[in-house]
C-alpha positions as CSV (number, residue, x, y, z in Angstrom):
1,M,-74.7,182.2,-5.0
2,G,-72.8,180.0,-2.6
3,E,-75.9,179.2,-0.5
4,E,-78.6,178.9,-3.1
5,F,-79.0,175.1,-3.0
6,P,-79.2,172.9,0.1
7,V,-76.4,170.3,0.3
8,K,-77.4,168.7,3.6
9,K,-80.9,167.8,4.5
10,I,-80.5,168.8,8.2
11,M,-78.4,171.7,9.4
12,T,-78.2,172.9,13.0
13,L,-77.4,176.3,14.4
14,A,-76.0,176.7,17.9
15,A,-76.5,179.5,20.4
16,V,-73.1,181.2,20.6
17,L,-71.6,183.8,23.0
18,A,-68.0,184.4,22.0
19,T,-65.3,186.9,22.9
20,T,-61.9,187.1,21.3
21,V,-59.2,186.6,23.9
22,A,-55.5,187.2,23.5
23,L,-53.6,184.6,25.6
24,P,-49.9,184.6,26.3
25,V,-47.8,182.0,24.5
26,F,-45.7,179.7,26.7
27,A,-44.5,176.2,26.2
28,Q,-46.7,174.8,29.0
29,D,-49.9,176.2,27.4
30,G,-50.4,173.0,25.4
31,L,-49.9,170.9,28.6
32,I,-52.5,172.7,30.7
33,G,-55.0,173.2,27.9
34,I,-54.7,176.9,27.1
35,D,-53.9,176.1,23.4
36,R,-57.0,173.9,23.1
37,L,-59.2,176.6,24.7
38,D,-57.7,179.3,22.4
39,D,-58.4,177.1,19.3
40,R,-61.9,176.5,20.5
41,I,-62.6,180.2,21.1
42,D,-61.4,180.9,17.5
43,D,-63.7,178.1,16.1
44,I,-66.8,179.3,17.9
45,T,-66.1,183.0,17.0
46,D,-65.6,182.1,13.4
47,D,-68.9,180.1,13.3
48,A,-70.8,183.1,14.9
49,R,-69.3,185.6,12.4
50,D,-70.1,183.3,9.5
51,D,-73.8,183.1,10.6
52,L,-73.9,186.9,11.0
53,A,-72.3,187.3,7.5
54,R,-75.0,185.2,5.9
55,G,-77.7,187.5,7.3
56,D,-75.8,190.6,6.1
57,D,-75.0,189.4,2.6
58,S,-74.1,192.4,0.5
59,E,-75.4,190.8,-2.7
60,R,-79.0,191.0,-1.3
61,F,-79.2,194.6,-2.4
62,S,-76.5,195.6,-5.0
63,P,-76.3,196.0,-8.7
64,N,-75.5,192.8,-10.5
65,G,-71.8,192.8,-11.3
66,V,-68.7,190.8,-11.4
67,V,-65.5,191.4,-9.5
68,Q,-62.9,191.1,-12.2
69,G,-59.8,188.9,-11.9
70,L,-58.7,185.8,-10.1
71,R,-59.0,185.3,-6.3
72,G,-58.7,182.3,-4.1
73,S,-57.6,180.6,-0.9
74,A,-56.7,177.1,0.3
75,A,-56.1,175.4,3.7
76,L,-54.6,172.1,4.9
77,T,-54.5,170.6,8.3
78,A,-53.0,167.2,9.4
79,S,-52.5,165.6,12.8
80,G,-51.5,162.3,14.2
81,A,-51.3,160.7,17.6
82,S,-49.8,157.5,19.1
83,G,-50.0,155.9,22.5
84,N,-53.2,154.7,24.1
85,T,-55.0,155.6,20.8
86,D,-53.4,155.8,17.4
87,T,-55.2,158.4,15.3
88,G,-54.6,160.3,12.1
89,E,-56.6,163.1,10.6
90,L,-56.3,165.1,7.4
91,S,-58.5,168.0,6.2
92,F,-58.2,170.3,3.2
93,A,-60.3,173.0,1.6
94,G,-60.1,175.6,-1.1
95,R,-62.0,178.3,-3.1
96,L,-61.3,179.9,-6.4
97,T,-63.3,182.7,-8.1
98,Y,-62.7,184.2,-11.5
99,G,-64.5,187.1,-13.0
100,V,-64.2,188.2,-16.6
101,G,-66.6,190.6,-18.2
102,D,-70.2,189.7,-17.3
103,W,-69.2,186.1,-16.3
104,N,-68.4,184.9,-12.8
105,H,-67.0,181.5,-11.9
106,L,-66.6,179.8,-8.5
107,I,-64.9,176.5,-7.7
108,G,-64.8,175.1,-4.2
109,F,-63.7,171.9,-2.6
110,A,-63.2,170.3,0.8
111,G,-62.2,166.9,2.1
112,E,-61.6,165.0,5.4
113,Y,-60.0,161.7,6.1
114,G,-59.5,160.1,9.5
115,E,-58.6,156.8,11.2
116,A,-58.2,155.4,14.7
117,N,-56.1,152.4,15.7
118,G,-55.6,151.5,12.0
119,V,-59.4,151.6,11.3
120,Q,-60.7,154.2,8.9
121,N,-63.6,156.2,10.4
122,E,-64.0,159.2,8.1
123,E,-63.7,159.7,4.4
124,E,-65.5,162.7,2.8
125,F,-65.0,164.8,-0.3
126,F,-67.1,167.7,-1.6
127,A,-66.7,169.9,-4.7
128,I,-68.9,172.5,-6.3
129,Y,-68.9,174.8,-9.3
130,E,-71.1,177.8,-9.9
131,G,-71.2,180.1,-12.9
132,S,-73.3,183.1,-13.6
133,R,-73.9,185.5,-16.5
134,Y,-75.4,188.9,-15.9
135,F,-77.5,190.4,-18.6
136,N,-78.6,193.6,-16.8
137,Q,-79.3,195.0,-13.3
138,Q,-82.2,192.6,-12.8
139,L,-81.7,189.5,-14.9
140,Y,-79.0,186.8,-14.7
141,A,-78.5,183.2,-15.7
142,F,-76.8,180.6,-13.5
143,G,-75.4,177.1,-13.6
144,T,-74.3,174.9,-10.8
145,G,-72.8,171.5,-10.2
146,R,-71.8,169.6,-7.1
147,F,-70.4,166.2,-6.2
148,E,-70.3,164.7,-2.7
149,Y,-68.7,161.5,-1.6
150,D,-69.0,160.0,1.9
151,G,-67.6,156.6,2.5
152,F,-69.7,156.1,5.6
153,D,-73.1,157.5,4.5
154,T,-76.0,155.5,3.1
155,N,-75.6,157.4,-0.1
156,E,-72.0,157.1,-0.9
157,R,-72.1,159.4,-3.9
158,D,-74.5,162.3,-4.5
159,A,-74.2,164.7,-7.5
160,F,-76.3,167.4,-9.0
161,L,-76.1,169.4,-12.2
162,G,-78.5,172.2,-13.0
163,G,-79.1,175.8,-14.0
164,G,-81.7,178.4,-14.8
165,L,-82.5,182.1,-14.5
166,G,-82.6,184.6,-11.6
167,Y,-84.3,187.9,-11.3
168,R,-84.2,190.8,-8.8
169,I,-87.8,191.8,-8.1
170,V,-87.0,194.6,-5.7
171,N,-83.5,196.1,-5.2
172,T,-83.1,199.0,-2.8
173,S,-81.0,199.5,0.3
174,Q,-84.1,199.1,2.5
175,M,-85.8,196.2,0.7
176,A,-84.5,193.6,-1.7
177,W,-85.9,190.4,-3.1
178,R,-84.5,188.1,-5.7
179,V,-85.6,184.7,-6.9
180,Q,-84.1,182.0,-9.2
181,A,-85.1,178.6,-10.5
182,G,-84.3,176.0,-13.1
183,P,-84.2,172.3,-14.0
184,G,-81.4,169.9,-13.1
185,V,-80.3,166.2,-12.9
186,R,-79.5,164.4,-9.7
187,Y,-77.3,161.2,-9.4
188,I,-77.2,159.0,-6.3
189,E,-75.2,155.8,-5.6
190,D,-75.5,153.9,-2.3
191,Q,-72.9,151.8,-0.6
192,L,-74.0,148.6,-2.4
193,G,-73.4,150.2,-5.8
194,N,-77.1,150.8,-6.6
195,D,-77.4,154.0,-8.5
196,E,-80.2,156.2,-9.8
197,T,-80.3,159.2,-12.1
198,E,-83.4,161.4,-12.0
199,A,-84.7,164.8,-13.2
200,A,-84.8,167.5,-10.5
201,G,-85.8,171.1,-10.1
202,I,-84.3,173.8,-8.0
203,A,-85.8,177.1,-6.7
204,S,-84.5,179.8,-4.3
205,S,-85.7,183.1,-2.8
206,R,-83.7,185.7,-0.9
207,F,-85.6,188.5,0.9
208,F,-84.2,191.4,2.9
209,Y,-85.8,194.3,4.8
210,G,-84.0,196.9,6.7
211,I,-86.1,198.3,9.5
212,N,-83.4,200.9,10.4
213,D,-79.6,201.2,10.4
214,T,-79.2,198.6,13.1
215,V,-82.0,196.1,12.6
216,S,-82.9,194.0,9.6
217,L,-85.0,191.0,8.6
218,T,-84.1,188.2,6.2
219,N,-85.9,185.2,4.9
220,D,-84.2,182.6,2.7
221,T,-86.0,179.7,1.0
222,D,-84.5,176.8,-1.0
223,I,-86.2,173.9,-2.7
224,L,-84.7,170.8,-4.3
225,S,-87.2,168.4,-5.8
226,S,-86.8,165.1,-7.6
227,S,-88.7,161.8,-7.8
228,A,-86.8,160.5,-4.8
229,D,-88.0,163.4,-2.5
230,T,-88.5,167.1,-2.1
231,V,-86.3,169.0,0.3
232,V,-87.3,172.5,1.5
233,T,-85.4,174.8,3.9
234,N,-86.6,178.1,5.1
235,D,-84.4,180.4,7.3
236,F,-86.0,183.5,8.9
237,G,-83.6,185.8,10.8
238,V,-83.6,189.1,12.7
239,N,-80.2,190.8,12.6
240,F,-78.9,193.4,15.1
241,K,-75.8,195.4,14.5
242,M,-75.6,197.8,17.4
243,S,-72.0,198.8,16.7
244,D,-68.7,197.5,15.1
245,T,-68.1,195.5,18.3
246,F,-71.6,194.1,19.0
247,S,-73.7,192.1,16.6
248,T,-76.3,189.4,17.0
249,R,-78.6,187.3,14.9
250,I,-81.7,185.3,16.0
251,S,-83.0,182.8,13.5
252,Y,-85.7,180.2,13.0
253,R,-85.0,177.5,10.5
254,T,-87.3,174.8,9.1
255,D,-86.1,171.8,7.2
256,Y,-88.6,169.6,5.5
257,S,-88.2,166.3,3.6
258,S,-91.1,164.7,1.9
259,D,-89.6,161.2,2.3
260,P,-87.7,161.0,5.6
261,L,-85.9,157.9,6.8
262,P,-88.0,155.4,8.8
263,G,-88.6,156.6,12.3
264,L,-87.8,160.2,11.5
265,R,-90.2,163.2,11.2
266,S,-90.5,165.1,8.0
267,T,-89.9,168.5,9.6
268,D,-87.1,169.8,11.8
269,N,-87.3,173.3,13.4
270,T,-84.2,175.0,14.8
271,V,-83.9,178.2,16.8
272,G,-80.5,179.8,16.6
273,V,-78.8,182.7,18.3
274,S,-75.3,184.0,17.3
275,L,-73.7,186.8,19.3
276,V,-70.3,188.4,18.9
277,V,-69.0,191.0,21.5
278,G,-65.6,192.6,21.3
279,F,-64.0,195.0,23.7
């Protein structure tokens, strides 16, 4: 359920070719740039694997069910530099899931703070809650809430609370299709303190078709509509898993906003390629 509702109006996918490289560890690695290269390789590889995982989501075709118990993870990074430029950065994130009976709960959060030469240049915080209740193999109810704060965006605070019903129309290992929709409330506050609370509606569709053991098609659609605007995203992808060491995904994503900012188009189209090779 983590990707059912768009949080950002515009998302971009990059063409990625990544291989995992084991580099020797010596004190001079940081000086000549090997450490930075190694970190960058890890980041790009992780992004590519995340994109492939979205296309191979196991919940597309599986019986509704809840993994019991408590699971979670958290991460924190901090850095600072002084000299020609004084900078400081702090990032943190965490995820917690709890399953009990037919109920499943997810809590996630992330934040970033940064400054340069004593001037703050980044301040973001994001939190989300998702809950679901499964009635049978086809029908489930969901509720979701999110809060986003960005001290440097036009909309300083953006929150949403909603819920509804979901249903699996088709559910086999070759083809799966599930939809969900429901009402909600959206709250927006800009940098000047002007705020607005409005009714909203959310709807999502997840479609999967397996051509054979190595090739599959996916099409994901999300809609968030309120009096302010209507945002629609559609992500069509072709996934290839030739072996455990070779996987790729080609995608075509469309982002639509009924009320874009002045000077911007209402539609953005993005072609993405993610490729992971290991040997």
